[in-house]
C-alpha positions as CSV (number, residue, x, y, z in Angstrom):
1,M,0.0,0.0,0.0
2,S,1.3,3.4,-0.9
3,S,2.3,5.7,1.9
4,I,-0.1,8.3,0.5
5,F,-3.0,6.5,2.3
6,L,-1.3,6.4,5.7
7,V,-2.5,9.0,8.2
8,N,-1.4,9.9,11.7
9,W,-3.7,7.8,13.9
10,L,-3.9,10.4,16.7
11,P,-5.8,13.1,14.8
12,L,-7.8,10.3,13.1
13,V,-9.1,8.9,16.4
14,T,-9.6,12.3,18.0
15,G,-11.3,13.6,14.9
16,V,-13.8,10.7,15.0
17,L,-14.3,11.3,18.7
18,W,-14.9,15.0,17.9
19,S,-17.5,14.0,15.3
20,L,-19.4,12.0,18.0
21,I,-19.2,14.7,20.6
22,L,-20.3,17.4,18.2
23,G,-23.1,15.2,16.9
24,M,-24.4,14.6,20.4
25,I,-24.5,18.3,21.1
26,W,-25.7,19.5,17.6
27,Y,-28.5,17.0,17.4
28,S,-29.6,17.2,21.0
29,P,-33.1,18.3,21.8
30,K,-31.8,21.6,23.3
31,V,-30.0,22.5,20.0
32,F,-31.3,21.3,16.6
33,F,-33.0,17.9,17.2
34,R,-36.6,19.0,17.4
35,T,-36.3,21.4,14.4
36,W,-34.5,18.7,12.4
37,Q,-37.0,16.0,13.4
38,K,-39.9,18.1,12.3
39,A,-38.3,19.1,9.0
40,V,-37.5,15.6,8.0
41,G,-41.0,14.4,9.0
42,L,-40.0,11.9,11.8
43,T,-42.3,11.5,14.8
44,D,-41.2,10.3,18.2
45,E,-43.0,7.0,17.5
46,M,-41.1,6.6,14.3
47,M,-37.9,7.3,16.1
48,K,-38.7,4.6,18.7
49,E,-39.5,2.0,16.0
50,G,-36.1,2.5,14.4
51,S,-32.7,1.2,15.6
52,P,-30.7,4.0,17.2
53,G,-27.8,1.7,17.7
54,R,-27.6,0.8,14.1
55,S,-28.0,4.4,13.1
56,M,-25.2,5.4,15.4
57,A,-23.0,2.6,14.1
58,F,-23.5,3.6,10.5
59,G,-22.9,7.3,11.4
60,L,-19.7,6.4,13.2
61,L,-18.5,4.4,10.2
62,A,-19.3,7.2,7.8
63,N,-17.6,9.8,10.0
64,S,-14.6,7.6,10.3
65,F,-14.3,7.4,6.5
66,S,-14.8,11.1,6.2
67,V,-12.1,11.9,8.8
68,Y,-9.8,9.4,7.2
69,G,-10.3,10.9,3.8
70,L,-9.7,14.4,5.1
71,G,-6.5,13.1,6.7
72,V,-5.3,11.7,3.4
73,L,-6.1,15.0,1.6
74,I,-4.3,17.0,4.2
75,G,-1.4,14.7,4.1
76,V,-1.1,15.2,0.4
77,L,-1.9,18.8,0.1
78,G,-0.6,19.9,3.5
79,A,-1.9,22.0,6.4
80,E,0.9,23.3,8.4
81,N,-1.1,24.4,11.4
82,P,-4.5,24.0,13.1
83,V,-6.0,27.1,11.4
84,A,-5.0,25.9,7.9
85,G,-6.4,22.4,8.7
86,A,-9.6,23.9,10.0
87,L,-10.1,26.0,6.9
88,F,-9.3,23.1,4.6
89,G,-11.7,20.9,6.5
90,A,-14.5,23.5,6.5
91,F,-13.9,24.0,2.7
92,I,-14.3,20.2,2.1
93,G,-17.3,20.1,4.5
94,L,-19.1,22.9,2.7
95,I,-18.1,22.6,-0.9
96,I,-18.1,18.9,-1.3
97,V,-20.1,17.3,1.5
98,T,-22.8,19.8,2.0
99,A,-23.1,20.5,-1.7
100,S,-23.6,16.8,-2.3
101,E,-26.3,16.6,0.4
102,I,-28.1,19.6,-1.2
103,N,-27.9,17.9,-4.6
104,N,-29.3,14.6,-3.3
105,G,-31.8,16.3,-1.0
106,S,-33.3,18.4,-3.8
107,F,-34.6,15.3,-5.5
108,R,-36.2,14.2,-2.2
109,M,-37.7,17.6,-1.7
110,T,-35.7,18.1,1.5
111,K,-36.6,21.3,3.4
112,P,-33.9,24.0,3.3
113,V,-33.6,24.0,7.1
114,V,-32.3,20.4,6.9
115,Y,-29.5,21.6,4.7
116,L,-28.6,24.2,7.2
117,I,-28.6,21.9,10.1
118,D,-26.9,18.9,8.5
119,G,-24.5,21.0,6.4
120,G,-23.6,23.1,9.4
121,Y,-22.8,19.9,11.4
122,R,-20.7,18.4,8.5
123,T,-18.8,21.7,7.9
124,L,-18.0,22.2,11.6
125,M,-17.2,18.5,12.0
126,M,-14.7,18.6,9.1
127,A,-13.3,21.9,10.3
128,G,-12.6,20.4,13.7
129,A,-11.0,17.3,12.3
130,G,-8.9,19.4,9.9
131,A,-7.7,21.4,12.9
132,L,-6.6,18.2,14.6
133,F,-4.7,17.0,11.5
134,G,-3.1,20.5,11.2
135,L,-2.1,20.4,14.9
136,W,-0.4,16.9,14.6
137,Q,1.0,17.4,11.2
């Protein structure tokens, strides 16, 4: 395997932990959960019927891939400090991830507030992970 795909494990692990902590706060009932829940059309009953454990596991896996991919990009393109890493992560979160969510959501008739909530989370999550990679470059 080429060394291009190797990343520093410390910012990778802390970046994934950051994504979990941020997600717990961002999507908590005191922050954006109720607004998000209403906008996507999920009732409390529907939430109870689902599998929160499975959803969390898939979210953790997806965030792990996102943070790893960001680490690879930062390793190739460079981010010499936390600010540069955060800006790079925010750029990726906004221009690639959020734009992709908007593209897909537009065909599902997703409400704009969902883009703001989900895109805000993704952008901030990637900015934080980028800062960690910039810190431990």
